TORFI-815404 format. One record per atom (N, C-alpha, C): residue number from 0; residue in three letters; atom name; y, z, x. Coordinates in nm, 4 decimals, always signed. Layout:
REM TORFI-815404
{node NUM, 'ALA', 'CA', {Y, Z, X}} ...
//
This chain:
REM TORFI-815404
{node 0, 'MET', 'N', {-0.9604, -11.3507, +9.1098}} {node 0, 'MET', 'CA', {-0.9783, -11.2081, +9.1296}} {node 0, 'MET', 'C', {-1.0751, -11.1867, +9.2458}} {node 1, 'ASN', 'N', {-1.0219, -11.1626, +9.3647}} {node 1, 'ASN', 'CA', {-1.1046, -11.1454, +9.4836}} {node 1, 'ASN', 'C', {-1.1213, -10.9973, +9.5132}} {node 2, 'GLN', 'N', {-1.2160, -10.9354, +9.4421}} {node 2, 'GLN', 'CA', {-1.2403, -10.7931, +9.4577}} {node 2, 'GLN', 'C', {-1.3442, -10.7701, +9.5669}} {node 3, 'LYS', 'N', {-1.3145, -10.6789, +9.6583}} {node 3, 'LYS', 'CA', {-1.4102, -10.6479, +9.7640}} {node 3, 'LYS', 'C', {-1.5178, -10.5570, +9.7047}} {node 4, 'LYS', 'N', {-1.6423, -10.5991, +9.7187}} {node 4, 'LYS', 'CA', {-1.7532, -10.5222, +9.6640}} {node 4, 'LYS', 'C', {-1.7761, -10.3965, +9.7469}} {node 5, 'ARG', 'N', {-1.7837, -10.2838, +9.6788}} {node 5, 'ARG', 'CA', {-1.8106, -10.1562, +9.7454}} {node 5, 'ARG', 'C', {-1.9599, -10.1416, +9.7686}} {node 6, 'PRO', 'N', {-1.9975, -10.0642, +9.8708}} {node 6, 'PRO', 'CA', {-2.1408, -10.0409, +9.8949}} {node 6, 'PRO', 'C', {-2.2048, -9.9733, +9.7737}} {node 7, 'HIS', 'N', {-2.3299, -10.0013, +9.7504}} {node 7, 'HIS', 'CA', {-2.4035, -9.9387, +9.6412}} {node 7, 'HIS', 'C', {-2.4165, -9.7891, +9.6699}} {node 8, 'PRO', 'N', {-2.4046, -9.7050, +9.5676}} {node 8, 'PRO', 'CA', {-2.4146, -9.5601, +9.5884}} {node 8, 'PRO', 'C', {-2.5441, -9.5157, +9.6568}} {node 9, 'VAL', 'N', {-2.6542, -9.5853, +9.6338}} {node 9, 'VAL', 'CA', {-2.7794, -9.5486, +9.7000}} {node 9, 'VAL', 'C', {-2.7696, -9.5754, +9.8498}} {node 10, 'ASP', 'N', {-2.7064, -9.6870, +9.8879}} {node 10, 'ASP', 'CA', {-2.6885, -9.7165, +10.0306}} {node 10, 'ASP', 'C', {-2.6008, -9.6111, +10.0968}} {node 11, 'ILE', 'N', {-2.4981, -9.5672, +10.0268}} {node 11, 'ILE', 'CA', {-2.4098, -9.4622, +10.0789}} {node 11, 'ILE', 'C', {-2.4878, -9.3313, +10.0934}} {node 12, 'HIS', 'N', {-2.5694, -9.2990, +9.9938}} {node 12, 'HIS', 'CA', {-2.6475, -9.1752, +9.9972}} {node 12, 'HIS', 'C', {-2.7475, -9.1772, +10.1125}} {node 13, 'VAL', 'N', {-2.8224, -9.2859, +10.1245}} {node 13, 'VAL', 'CA', {-2.9224, -9.2964, +10.2315}} {node 13, 'VAL', 'C', {-2.8541, -9.2889, +10.3679}} {node 14, 'GLY', 'N', {-2.7431, -9.3592, +10.3838}} {node 14, 'GLY', 'CA', {-2.6694, -9.3532, +10.5093}} {node 14, 'GLY', 'C', {-2.6193, -9.2127, +10.5403}} {node 15, 'GLY', 'N', {-2.5745, -9.1438, +10.4372}} {node 15, 'GLY', 'CA', {-2.5293, -9.0060, +10.4554}} {node 15, 'GLY', 'C', {-2.6413, -8.9134, +10.4978}} {node 16, 'ARG', 'N', {-2.7598, -8.9372, +10.4434}} {node 16, 'ARG', 'CA', {-2.8757, -8.8563, +10.4824}} {node 16, 'ARG', 'C', {-2.9149, -8.8843, +10.6285}} {node 17, 'VAL', 'N', {-2.9028, -9.0108, +10.6707}} {node 17, 'VAL', 'CA', {-2.9290, -9.0452, +10.8103}} {node 17, 'VAL', 'C', {-2.8316, -8.9678, +10.8984}} {node 18, 'ARG', 'N', {-2.7037, -8.9726, +10.8627}} {node 18, 'ARG', 'CA', {-2.6014, -8.9044, +10.9423}} {node 18, 'ARG', 'C', {-2.6265, -8.7542, +10.9468}} {node 19, 'MET', 'N', {-2.6562, -8.6971, +10.8300}} {node 19, 'MET', 'CA', {-2.6792, -8.5534, +10.8232}} {node 19, 'MET', 'C', {-2.7937, -8.5124, +10.9160}} {node 20, 'ARG', 'N', {-2.9040, -8.5825, +10.9092}} {node 20, 'ARG', 'CA', {-3.0195, -8.5476, +10.9917}} {node 20, 'ARG', 'C', {-2.9899, -8.5676, +11.1407}} {node 21, 'ARG', 'N', {-2.9208, -8.6770, +11.1721}} {node 21, 'ARG', 'CA', {-2.8856, -8.7045, +11.3117}} {node 21, 'ARG', 'C', {-2.8003, -8.5927, +11.3687}} {node 22, 'VAL', 'N', {-2.6985, -8.5510, +11.2936}} {node 22, 'VAL', 'CA', {-2.6082, -8.4452, +11.3397}} {node 22, 'VAL', 'C', {-2.6823, -8.3123, +11.3508}} {node 23, 'LEU', 'N', {-2.7674, -8.2820, +11.2523}} {node 23, 'LEU', 'CA', {-2.8419, -8.1563, +11.2579}} {node 23, 'LEU', 'C', {-2.9354, -8.1514, +11.3785}} {node 24, 'LEU', 'N', {-2.9803, -8.2671, +11.4241}} {node 24, 'LEU', 'CA', {-3.0644, -8.2727, +11.5440}} {node 24, 'LEU', 'C', {-2.9823, -8.2739, +11.6724}} {node 25, 'GLY', 'N', {-2.8489, -8.2851, +11.6584}} {node 25, 'GLY', 'CA', {-2.7627, -8.2909, +11.7761}} {node 25, 'GLY', 'C', {-2.7720, -8.4242, +11.8489}} {node 26, 'MET', 'N', {-2.8035, -8.5288, +11.7757}} {node 26, 'MET', 'CA', {-2.8215, -8.6612, +11.8343}} {node 26, 'MET', 'C', {-2.6947, -8.7437, +11.8137}} {node 27, 'SER', 'N', {-2.6521, -8.8137, +11.9167}} {node 27, 'SER', 'CA', {-2.5335, -8.8998, +11.9050}} {node 27, 'SER', 'C', {-2.5708, -9.0321, +11.8386}} {node 28, 'GLN', 'N', {-2.4685, -9.1016, +11.7896}} {node 28, 'GLN', 'CA', {-2.4909, -9.2350, +11.7343}} {node 28, 'GLN', 'C', {-2.5408, -9.3294, +11.8436}} {node 29, 'GLU', 'N', {-2.4929, -9.3108, +11.9650}} {node 29, 'GLU', 'CA', {-2.5371, -9.3941, +12.0760}} {node 29, 'GLU', 'C', {-2.6859, -9.3755, +12.1030}} {node 30, 'LYS', 'N', {-2.7305, -9.2501, +12.1033}} {node 30, 'LYS', 'CA', {-2.8729, -9.2222, +12.1290}} {node 30, 'LYS', 'C', {-2.9593, -9.2799, +12.0178}} {node 31, 'LEU', 'N', {-2.9197, -9.2588, +11.8924}} {node 31, 'LEU', 'CA', {-2.9971, -9.3135, +11.7811}} {node 31, 'LEU', 'C', {-2.9989, -9.4661, +11.7882}} {node 32, 'GLY', 'N', {-2.8841, -9.5240, +11.8164}} {node 32, 'GLY', 'CA', {-2.8772, -9.6688, +11.8309}} {node 32, 'GLY', 'C', {-2.9699, -9.7187, +11.9405}} {node 33, 'GLY', 'N', {-2.9721, -9.6477, +12.0524}} {node 33, 'GLY', 'CA', {-3.0597, -9.6852, +12.1628}} {node 33, 'GLY', 'C', {-3.2066, -9.6817, +12.1221}} {node 34, 'GLU', 'N', {-3.2437, -9.5794, +12.0462}} {node 34, 'GLU', 'CA', {-3.3827, -9.5669, +11.9976}} {node 34, 'GLU', 'C', {-3.4194, -9.6826, +11.9047}} {node 35, 'LEU', 'N', {-3.3187, -9.7316, +11.8302}} {node 35, 'LEU', 'CA', {-3.3418, -9.8392, +11.7331}} {node 35, 'LEU', 'C', {-3.3171, -9.9784, +11.7910}} {node 36, 'GLY', 'N', {-3.2605, -9.9827, +11.9129}} {node 36, 'GLY', 'CA', {-3.2239, -10.1118, +11.9707}} {node 36, 'GLY', 'C', {-3.0974, -10.1686, +11.9079}} {node 37, 'LEU', 'N', {-3.0061, -10.0779, +11.8677}} {node 37, 'LEU', 'CA', {-2.8807, -10.1159, +11.8020}} {node 37, 'LEU', 'C', {-2.7624, -10.0565, +11.8770}} {node 38, 'THR', 'N', {-2.6427, -10.1041, +11.8455}} {node 38, 'THR', 'CA', {-2.5212, -10.0430, +11.8984}} {node 38, 'THR', 'C', {-2.4824, -9.9243, +11.8109}} {node 39, 'PHE', 'N', {-2.3974, -9.8372, +11.8637}} {node 39, 'PHE', 'CA', {-2.3529, -9.7238, +11.7830}} {node 39, 'PHE', 'C', {-2.2708, -9.7712, +11.6636}} {node 40, 'GLN', 'N', {-2.2046, -9.8884, +11.6764}} {node 40, 'GLN', 'CA', {-2.1273, -9.9423, +11.5640}} {node 40, 'GLN', 'C', {-2.2196, -9.9800, +11.4481}} {node 41, 'GLN', 'N', {-2.3371, -10.0322, +11.4812}} {node 41, 'GLN', 'CA', {-2.4328, -10.0660, +11.3758}} {node 41, 'GLN', 'C', {-2.4846, -9.9393, +11.3079}} {node 42, 'VAL', 'N', {-2.5062, -9.8339, +11.3858}} {node 42, 'VAL', 'CA', {-2.5479, -9.7054, +11.3289}} {node 42, 'VAL', 'C', {-2.4388, -9.6528, +11.2366}} {node 43, 'GLN', 'N', {-2.3121, -9.6647, +11.2786}} {node 43, 'GLN', 'CA', {-2.1996, -9.6218, +11.1946}} {node 43, 'GLN', 'C', {-2.2014, -9.6941, +11.0604}} {node 44, 'LYS', 'N', {-2.2260, -9.8235, +11.0626}} {node 44, 'LYS', 'CA', {-2.2284, -9.9017, +10.9385}} {node 44, 'LYS', 'C', {-2.3424, -9.8575, +10.8478}} {node 45, 'TYR', 'N', {-2.4579, -9.8260, +10.9065}} {node 45, 'TYR', 'CA', {-2.5678, -9.7723, +10.8263}} {node 45, 'TYR', 'C', {-2.5278, -9.6393, +10.7638}} {node 46, 'GLU', 'N', {-2.4688, -9.5521, +10.8448}} {node 46, 'GLU', 'CA', {-2.4345, -9.4185, +10.7972}} {node 46, 'GLU', 'C', {-2.3289, -9.4202, +10.6878}} {node 47, 'LYS', 'N', {-2.2415, -9.5185, +10.6889}} {node 47, 'LYS', 'CA', {-2.1387, -9.5307, +10.5842}} {node 47, 'LYS', 'C', {-2.1880, -9.6060, +10.4618}} {node 48, 'GLY', 'N', {-2.3062, -9.6668, +10.4735}} {node 48, 'GLY', 'CA', {-2.3589, -9.7444, +10.3629}} {node 48, 'GLY', 'C', {-2.3055, -9.8858, +10.3594}} {node 49, 'ALA', 'N', {-2.2250, -9.9232, +10.4602}} {node 49, 'ALA', 'CA', {-2.1677, -10.0580, +10.4635}} {node 49, 'ALA', 'C', {-2.2761, -10.1623, +10.4859}} {node 50, 'ASN', 'N', {-2.3782, -10.1272, +10.5647}} {node 50, 'ASN', 'CA', {-2.4945, -10.2143, +10.5852}} {node 50, 'ASN', 'C', {-2.6156, -10.1470, +10.5229}} {node 51, 'ARG', 'N', {-2.6912, -10.2228, +10.4477}} {node 51, 'ARG', 'CA', {-2.8136, -10.1696, +10.3886}} {node 51, 'ARG', 'C', {-2.9204, -10.1529, +10.4959}} {node 52, 'ILE', 'N', {-3.0038, -10.0529, +10.4767}} {node 52, 'ILE', 'CA', {-3.1122, -10.0262, +10.5707}} {node 52, 'ILE', 'C', {-3.2399, -10.0853, +10.5127}} {node 53, 'GLY', 'N', {-3.2992, -10.1772, +10.5860}} {node 53, 'GLY', 'CA', {-3.4241, -10.2402, +10.5428}} {node 53, 'GLY', 'C', {-3.5416, -10.1445, +10.5532}} {node 54, 'ALA', 'N', {-3.6516, -10.1820, +10.4902}} {node 54, 'ALA', 'CA', {-3.7701, -10.0963, +10.4844}} {node 54, 'ALA', 'C', {-3.8244, -10.0632, +10.6232}} {node 55, 'SER', 'N', {-3.8364, -10.1626, +10.7110}} {node 55, 'SER', 'CA', {-3.8918, -10.1348, +10.8435}} {node 55, 'SER', 'C', {-3.7981, -10.0471, +10.9256}} {node 56, 'ARG', 'N', {-3.6674, -10.0662, +10.9091}} {node 56, 'ARG', 'CA', {-3.5697, -9.9849, +10.9815}} {node 56, 'ARG', 'C', {-3.5725, -9.8416, +10.9281}} {node 57, 'LEU', 'N', {-3.5894, -9.8261, +10.7970}} {node 57, 'LEU', 'CA', {-3.5980, -9.6931, +10.7388}} {node 57, 'LEU', 'C', {-3.7221, -9.6203, +10.7908}} {node 58, 'TRP', 'N', {-3.8310, -9.6938, +10.8063}} {node 58, 'TRP', 'CA', {-3.9528, -9.6359, +10.8612}} {node 58, 'TRP', 'C', {-3.9274, -9.5885, +11.0044}} {node 59, 'GLU', 'N', {-3.8584, -9.6706, +11.0852}} {node 59, 'GLU', 'CA', {-3.8253, -9.6313, +11.2228}} {node 59, 'GLU', 'C', {-3.7377, -9.5063, +11.2236}} {node 60, 'LEU', 'N', {-3.6391, -9.5035, +11.1349}} {node 60, 'LEU', 'CA', {-3.5494, -9.3877, +11.1267}} {node 60, 'LEU', 'C', {-3.6269, -9.2615, +11.0910}} {node 61, 'SER', 'N', {-3.7206, -9.2725, +10.9987}} {node 61, 'SER', 'CA', {-3.7976, -9.1538, +10.9596}} {node 61, 'SER', 'C', {-3.8791, -9.1013, +11.0773}} {node 62, 'ARG', 'N', {-3.9304, -9.1908, +11.1591}} {node 62, 'ARG', 'CA', {-4.0083, -9.1517, +11.2767}} {node 62, 'ARG', 'C', {-3.9173, -9.0867, +11.3820}} {node 63, 'ILE', 'N', {-3.8040, -9.1502, +11.4108}} {node 63, 'ILE', 'CA', {-3.7120, -9.1001, +11.5139}} {node 63, 'ILE', 'C', {-3.6499, -8.9669, +11.4729}} {node 64, 'LEU', 'N', {-3.6115, -8.9564, +11.3461}} {node 64, 'LEU', 'CA', {-3.5448, -8.8354, +11.2976}} {node 64, 'LEU', 'C', {-3.6441, -8.7293, +11.2486}} {node 65, 'ASP', 'N', {-3.7737, -8.7629, +11.2553}} {node 65, 'ASP', 'CA', {-3.8817, -8.6694, +11.2224}} {node 65, 'ASP', 'C', {-3.8716, -8.6138, +11.0801}} {node 66, 'VAL', 'N', {-3.8573, -8.7054, +10.9847}} {node 66, 'VAL', 'CA', {-3.8549, -8.6698, +10.8433}} {node 66, 'VAL', 'C', {-3.9377, -8.7722, +10.7662}} {node 67, 'PRO', 'N', {-3.9912, -8.7332, +10.6493}} {node 67, 'PRO', 'CA', {-4.0601, -8.8328, +10.5676}} {node 67, 'PRO', 'C', {-3.9583, -8.9306, +10.5082}} {node 68, 'ILE', 'N', {-4.0012, -9.0502, +10.4752}} {node 68, 'ILE', 'CA', {-3.9100, -9.1509, +10.4201}} {node 68, 'ILE', 'C', {-3.8399, -9.0996, +10.2946}} {node 69, 'GLY', 'N', {-3.9101, -9.0217, +10.2134}} {node 69, 'GLY', 'CA', {-3.8508, -8.9674, +10.0915}} {node 69, 'GLY', 'C', {-3.7276, -8.8814, +10.1167}} {node 70, 'PHE', 'N', {-3.7164, -8.8259, +10.2368}} {node 70, 'PHE', 'CA', {-3.6006, -8.7437, +10.2728}} {node 70, 'PHE', 'C', {-3.4700, -8.8177, +10.2478}} {node 71, 'PHE', 'N', {-3.4691, -8.9466, +10.2772}} {node 71, 'PHE', 'CA', {-3.3458, -9.0238, +10.2670}} {node 71, 'PHE', 'C', {-3.2995, -9.0417, +10.1226}} {node 72, 'TYR', 'N', {-3.3912, -9.0237, +10.0267}} {node 72, 'TYR', 'CA', {-3.3575, -9.0412, +9.8855}} {node 72, 'TYR', 'C', {-3.3425, -8.9099, +9.8098}} {node 73, 'GLU', 'N', {-3.3726, -8.7979, +9.8766}} {node 73, 'GLU', 'CA', {-3.3640, -8.6676, +9.8098}} {node 73, 'GLU', 'C', {-3.2253, -8.6454, +9.7523}} {node 74, 'ASN', 'N', {-3.2225, -8.5952, +9.6299}} {node 74, 'ASN', 'CA', {-3.0989, -8.5600, +9.5590}} {node 74, 'ASN', 'C', {-3.0072, -8.6787, +9.5335}} {node 75, 'ALA', 'N', {-3.0596, -8.7992, +9.5370}} {node 75, 'ALA', 'CA', {-2.9771, -8.9170, +9.5074}} {node 75, 'ALA', 'C', {-2.9440, -8.9169, +9.3590}} {node 76, 'VAL', 'N', {-2.8167, -8.9270, +9.3292}} {node 76, 'VAL', 'CA', {-2.7709, -8.9311, +9.1914}} {node 76, 'VAL', 'C', {-2.6966, -9.0622, +9.1722}} {node 77, 'VAL', 'N', {-2.7504, -9.1472, +9.0890}} {node 77, 'VAL', 'CA', {-2.6862, -9.2761, +9.0658}} {node 77, 'VAL', 'C', {-2.6656, -9.3009, +8.9167}} {node 78, 'SER', 'N', {-2.6572, -9.1957, +8.8388}} {node 78, 'SER', 'CA', {-2.6427, -9.2109, +8.6939}} {node 78, 'SER', 'C', {-2.5077, -9.2698, +8.6551}} {node 79, 'ASN', 'N', {-2.4097, -9.2675, +8.7451}} {node 79, 'ASN', 'CA', {-2.2771, -9.3196, +8.7129}} {node 79, 'ASN', 'C', {-2.2552, -9.4610, +8.7640}} {node 80, 'VAL', 'N', {-2.3635, -9.5333, +8.7849}} {node 80, 'VAL', 'CA', {-2.3541, -9.6703, +8.8334}} {node 80, 'VAL', 'C', {-2.3588, -9.7634, +8.7141}} {node 81, 'ASN', 'N', {-2.2620, -9.8549, +8.7076}} {node 81, 'ASN', 'CA', {-2.2615, -9.9484, +8.5959}} {node 81, 'ASN', 'C', {-2.3515, -10.0675, +8.6252}} {node 82, 'ALA', 'N', {-2.3611, -10.1601, +8.5326}} {node 82, 'ALA', 'CA', {-2.4535, -10.2732, +8.5437}} {node 82, 'ALA', 'C', {-2.4243, -10.3614, +8.6649}} {node 83, 'ASP', 'N', {-2.3009, -10.3624, +8.7133}} {node 83, 'ASP', 'CA', {-2.2659, -10.4448, +8.8287}} {node 83, 'ASP', 'C', {-2.2991, -10.3768, +8.9615}} {node 84, 'GLY', 'N', {-2.3495, -10.2532, +8.9553}} {node 84, 'GLY', 'CA', {-2.3833, -10.1824, +9.0783}} {node 84, 'GLY', 'C', {-2.2661, -10.1064, +9.1364}} {node 85, 'PHE', 'N', {-2.1573, -10.0944, +9.0608}} {node 85, 'PHE', 'CA', {-2.0412, -10.0206, +9.1090}} {node 85, 'PHE', 'C', {-2.0412, -9.8812, +9.0480}} {node 86, 'GLU', 'N', {-2.0008, -9.7858, +9.1280}} {node 86, 'GLU', 'CA', {-1.9918, -9.6488, +9.0804}} {node 86, 'GLU', 'C', {-1.8654, -9.6348, +8.9976}} {node 87, 'GLU', 'N', {-1.8775, -9.5656, +8.8853}} {node 87, 'GLU', 'CA', {-1.7612, -9.5449, +8.7997}} {node 87, 'GLU', 'C', {-1.6651, -9.4482, +8.8660}} {node 88, 'GLU', 'N', {-1.5355, -9.4681, +8.8427}} {node 88, 'GLU', 'CA', {-1.4323, -9.3831, +8.9018}} {node 88, 'GLU', 'C', {-1.4520, -9.2373, +8.8612}} {node 89, 'GLY', 'N', {-1.4205, -9.1484, +8.9532}} {node 89, 'GLY', 'CA', {-1.4243, -9.0055, +8.9246}} {node 89, 'GLY', 'C', {-1.5640, -8.9461, +8.9268}} {node 90, 'SER', 'N', {-1.6638, -9.0227, +8.9654}} {node 90, 'SER', 'CA', {-1.7996, -8.9713, +8.9610}} {node 90, 'SER', 'C', {-1.8471, -8.9171, +9.0960}} {node 91, 'GLN', 'N', {-1.7590, -8.9159, +9.1960}} {node 91, 'GLN', 'CA', {-1.7976, -8.8698, +9.3301}} {node 91, 'GLN', 'C', {-1.8330, -8.7223, +9.3253}} {node 92, 'ASP', 'N', {-1.9489, -8.6882, +9.3718}} {node 92, 'ASP', 'CA', {-1.9946, -8.5507, +9.3744}} {node 92, 'ASP', 'C', {-1.9313, -8.4810, +9.4938}} {node 93, 'PHE', 'N', {-1.8433, -8.3836, +9.4705}} {node 93, 'PHE', 'CA', {-1.7695, -8.3207, +9.5796}} {node 93, 'PHE', 'C', {-1.8607, -8.2423, +9.6739}} {node 94, 'VAL', 'N', {-1.9715, -8.1901, +9.6246}} {node 94, 'VAL', 'CA', {-2.0630, -8.1171, +9.7119}} {node 94, 'VAL', 'C', {-2.1287, -8.2140, +9.8095}} {node 95, 'THR', 'N', {-2.1771, -8.3262, +9.7590}} {node 95, 'THR', 'CA', {-2.2380, -8.4268, +9.8453}} {node 95, 'THR', 'C', {-2.1363, -8.4786, +9.9453}} {node 96, 'GLU', 'N', {-2.0153, -8.5033, +9.8991}} {node 96, 'GLU', 'CA', {-1.9096, -8.5515, +9.9883}} {node 96, 'GLU', 'C', {-1.8846, -8.4512, +10.1006}} {node 97, 'PHE', 'N', {-1.8802, -8.3216, +10.0666}} {node 97, 'PHE', 'CA', {-1.8590, -8.2185, +10.1679}} {node 97, 'PHE', 'C', {-1.9756, -8.2130, +10.2664}} {node 98, 'VAL', 'N', {-2.0981, -8.2146, +10.2135}} {node 98, 'VAL', 'CA', {-2.2165, -8.2044, +10.2988}} {node 98, 'VAL', 'C', {-2.2201, -8.3182, +10.4001}} {node 99, 'TYR', 'N', {-2.1774, -8.4377, +10.3612}} {node 99, 'TYR', 'CA', {-2.1819, -8.5522, +10.4508}} {node 99, 'TYR', 'C', {-2.0597, -8.5616, +10.5414}} {node 100, 'SER', 'N', {-1.9602, -8.4757, +10.5195}} {node 100, 'SER', 'CA', {-1.8424, -8.4772, +10.6060}} {node 100, 'SER', 'C', {-1.8757, -8.4081, +10.7382}} {node 101, 'GLY', 'N', {-1.7947, -8.4342, +10.8397}} {node 101, 'GLY', 'CA', {-1.8151, -8.3698, +10.9690}} {node 101, 'GLY', 'C', {-1.8092, -8.2182, +10.9585}} {node 102, 'GLU', 'N', {-1.7133, -8.1677, +10.8841}} {node 102, 'GLU', 'CA', {-1.6992, -8.0225, +10.8699}} {node 102, 'GLU', 'C', {-1.8189, -7.9642, +10.7964}} {node 103, 'GLY', 'N', {-1.8605, -8.0300, +10.6910}} {node 103, 'GLY', 'CA', {-1.9736, -7.9809, +10.6131}} {node 103, 'GLY', 'C', {-2.1009, -7.9755, +10.6950}} {node 104, 'LEU', 'N', {-2.1249, -8.0819, +10.7701}} {node 104, 'LEU', 'CA', {-2.2444, -8.0846, +10.8545}} {node 104, 'LEU', 'C', {-2.2411, -7.9741, +10.9587}} {node 105, 'ASN', 'N', {-2.1246, -7.9498, +11.0168}} {node 105, 'ASN', 'CA', {-2.1141, -7.8433, +11.1167}} {node 105, 'ASN', 'C', {-2.1327, -7.7058, +11.0531}} {node 106, 'VAL', 'N', {-2.0770, -7.6850, +10.9351}} {node 106, 'VAL', 'CA', {-2.0954, -7.5564, +10.8667}} {node 106, 'VAL', 'C', {-2.2444, -7.5329, +10.8425}} {node 107, 'ILE', 'N', {-2.3131, -7.6339, +10.7924}} {node 107, 'ILE', 'CA', {-2.4565, -7.6203, +10.7651}} {node 107, 'ILE', 'C', {-2.5343, -7.5963, +10.8942}} {node 108, 'LYS', 'N', {-2.5048, -7.6757, +10.9952}} {node 108, 'LYS', 'CA', {-2.5771, -7.6659, +11.1227}} {node 108, 'LYS', 'C', {-2.5634, -7.5266, +11.1837}} {node 109, 'TYR', 'N', {-2.4409, -7.4764, +11.1911}} {node 109, 'TYR', 'CA', {-2.4207, -7.3477, +11.2565}} {node 109, 'TYR', 'C', {-2.4600, -7.2306, +11.1666}} {node 110, 'PHE', 'N', {-2.4387, -7.2423, +11.0372}} {node 110, 'PHE', 'CA', {-2.4784, -7.1354, +10.9454}} {node 110, 'PHE', 'C', {-2.6304, -7.1184, +10.9484}} {node 111, 'ALA', 'N', {-2.7023, -7.2294, +10.9548}} {node 111, 'ALA', 'CA', {-2.8487, -7.2237, +10.9571}} {node 111, 'ALA', 'C', {-2.9011, -7.1539, +11.0823}} {node 112, 'ARG', 'N', {-2.8228, -7.1508, +11.1879}} {node 112, 'ARG', 'CA', {-2.8653, -7.0854, +11.3122}} {node 112, 'ARG', 'C', {-2.8463, -6.9334, +11.3093}} {node 113, 'ILE', 'N', {-2.7738, -6.8836, +11.2107}} {node 113, 'ILE', 'CA', {-2.7513, -6.7391, +11.1986}} {node 113, 'ILE', 'C', {-2.8744, -6.6777, +11.1326}} {node 114, 'THR', 'N', {-2.9429, -6.5915, +11.2049}} {node 114, 'THR', 'CA', {-3.0675, -6.5346, +11.1526}} {node 114, 'THR', 'C', {-3.0488, -6.4001, +11.0838}} {node 115, 'ASP', 'N', {-2.9408, -6.3319, +11.1126}} {node 115, 'ASP', 'CA', {-2.9176, -6.1992, +11.0544}} {node 115, 'ASP', 'C', {-2.8651, -6.2157, +10.9113}} {node 116, 'PRO', 'N', {-2.9423, -6.1687, +10.8107}} {node 116, 'PRO', 'CA', {-2.8998, -6.1849, +10.6712}} {node 116, 'PRO', 'C', {-2.7688, -6.1129, +10.6387}} {node 117, 'ASN', 'N', {-2.7407, -6.0038, +10.7070}} {node 117, 'ASN', 'CA', {-2.6157, -5.9308, +10.6826}} {node 117, 'ASN', 'C', {-2.4945, -6.0122, +10.7288}} {node 118, 'ILE', 'N', {-2.5086, -6.0779, +10.8427}} {node 118, 'ILE', 'CA', {-2.3990, -6.1615, +10.8930}} {node 118, 'ILE', 'C', {-2.3791, -6.2809, +10.7999}} {node 119, 'ARG', 'N', {-2.4894, -6.3417, +10.7549}} {node 119, 'ARG', 'CA', {-2.4793, -6.4550, +10.6627}} {node 119, 'ARG', 'C', {-2.4067, -6.4125, +10.5338}} {node 120, 'ARG', 'N', {-2.4447, -6.2971, +10.4812}} {node 120, 'ARG', 'CA', {-2.3819, -6.2460, +10.3591}} {node 120, 'ARG', 'C', {-2.2329, -6.2200, +10.3826}} {node 121, 'SER', 'N', {-2.1985, -6.1646, +10.4989}} {node 121, 'SER', 'CA', {-2.0574, -6.1381, +10.5320}} {node 121, 'SER', 'C', {-1.9773, -6.2680, +10.5389}} {node 122, 'ILE', 'N', {-2.0379, -6.3706, +10.5972}} {node 122, 'ILE', 'CA', {-1.9691, -6.4997, +10.6060}} {node 122, 'ILE', 'C', {-1.9476, -6.5573, +10.4664}} {node 123, 'LEU', 'N', {-2.0479, -6.5485, +10.3803}} {node 123, 'LEU', 'CA', {-2.0324, -6.5974, +10.2425}} {node 123, 'LEU', 'C', {-1.9225, -6.5207, +10.1693}} {node 124, 'ASN', 'N', {-1.9188, -6.3894, +10.1899}} {node 124, 'ASN', 'CA', {-1.8137, -6.3092, +10.1274}} {node 124, 'ASN', 'C', {-1.6760, -6.3485, +10.1794}} {node 125, 'LEU', 'N', {-1.6649, -6.3757, +10.3091}} {node 125, 'LEU', 'CA', {-1.5388, -6.4203, +10.3671}} {node 125, 'LEU', 'C', {-1.4948, -6.5528, +10.3036}} {node 126, 'ILE', 'N', {-1.5877, -6.6461, +10.2926}} {node 126, 'ILE', 'CA', {-1.5555, -6.7765, +10.2332}} {node 126, 'ILE', 'C', {-1.5104, -6.7598, +10.0880}} {node 127, 'ARG', 'N', {-1.5825, -6.6767, +10.0121}} {node 127, 'ARG', 'CA', {-1.5419, -6.6507, +9.8729}} {node 127, 'ARG', 'C', {-1.4003, -6.5932, +9.8678}} {node 128, 'SER', 'N', {-1.3718, -6.4994, +9.9547}} {node 128, 'SER', 'CA', {-1.2416, -6.4353, +9.9584}} {node 128, 'SER', 'C', {-1.1309, -6.5348, +9.9915}} {node 129, 'VAL', 'N', {-1.1523, -6.6161, +10.0932}} {node 129, 'VAL', 'CA', {-1.0536, -6.7153, +10.1334}} {node 129, 'VAL', 'C', {-1.0317, -6.8179, +10.0221}} {node 130, 'ALA', 'N', {-1.1391, -6.8505, +9.9494}} {node 130, 'ALA', 'CA', {-1.1299, -6.9468, +9.8391}} {node 130, 'ALA', 'C', {-1.0702, -6.8847, +9.7129}} {node 131, 'GLY', 'N', {-1.0503, -6.7526, +9.7142}} {node 131, 'GLY', 'CA', {-0.9920, -6.6853, +9.5994}} {node 131, 'GLY', 'C', {-1.0902, -6.6603, +9.4874}} {node 132, 'GLU', 'N', {-1.2179, -6.6513, +9.5205}} {node 132, 'GLU', 'CA', {-1.3226, -6.6289, +9.4207}} {node 132, 'GLU', 'C', {-1.3623, -6.4813, +9.4179}} {node 133, 'ASP', 'N', {-1.4032, -6.4371, +9.3009}} {node 133, 'ASP', 'CA', {-1.4556, -6.3033, +9.2830}} {node 133, 'ASP', 'C', {-1.5952, -6.2974, +9.3442}} {node 134, 'GLU', 'N', {-1.6313, -6.1851, +9.4088}} {node 134, 'GLU', 'CA', {-1.7618, -6.1706, +9.4717}} {node 134, 'GLU', 'C', {-1.8765, -6.1828, +9.3740}} {node 135, 'SER', 'N', {-1.8542, -6.1574, +9.2459}} {node 135, 'SER', 'CA', {-1.9624, -6.1602, +9.1478}} {node 135, 'SER', 'C', {-2.0033, -6.3022, +9.1095}} {node 136, 'ASN', 'N', {-1.9224, -6.4037, +9.1501}} {node 136, 'ASN', 'CA', {-1.9562, -6.5436, +9.1154}} {node 136, 'ASN', 'C', {-2.0687, -6.5959, +9.1972}} 
//
């Protein structure tokens, strides 16, 4: 039974937080890699959780991305991890998955730049309407 081991959910979460912060800063993988002395492919592997991020590298990332180290672990949910370190099927958090997606990051990045509360409220109402939700939800 030659099963390919999946990345640990914490590695995926930390990598996703790296990606989220990098994108919110408007930084490319190439630029981040250059700051770390890595290739953009190595940054991609970190962001996907395929490669674990060591303590010293995490410290460098926190400095470059201007966040405390704890930022990378915020909202980490690993309650669905079994004893072998594998995530149980069906436990993927769809909100986290969306936030770490390209579309999710762009929605957050551009929505955060809207300063007018009326426009923000209108956009939320539009999204609710398109999703088929009642405004009272």
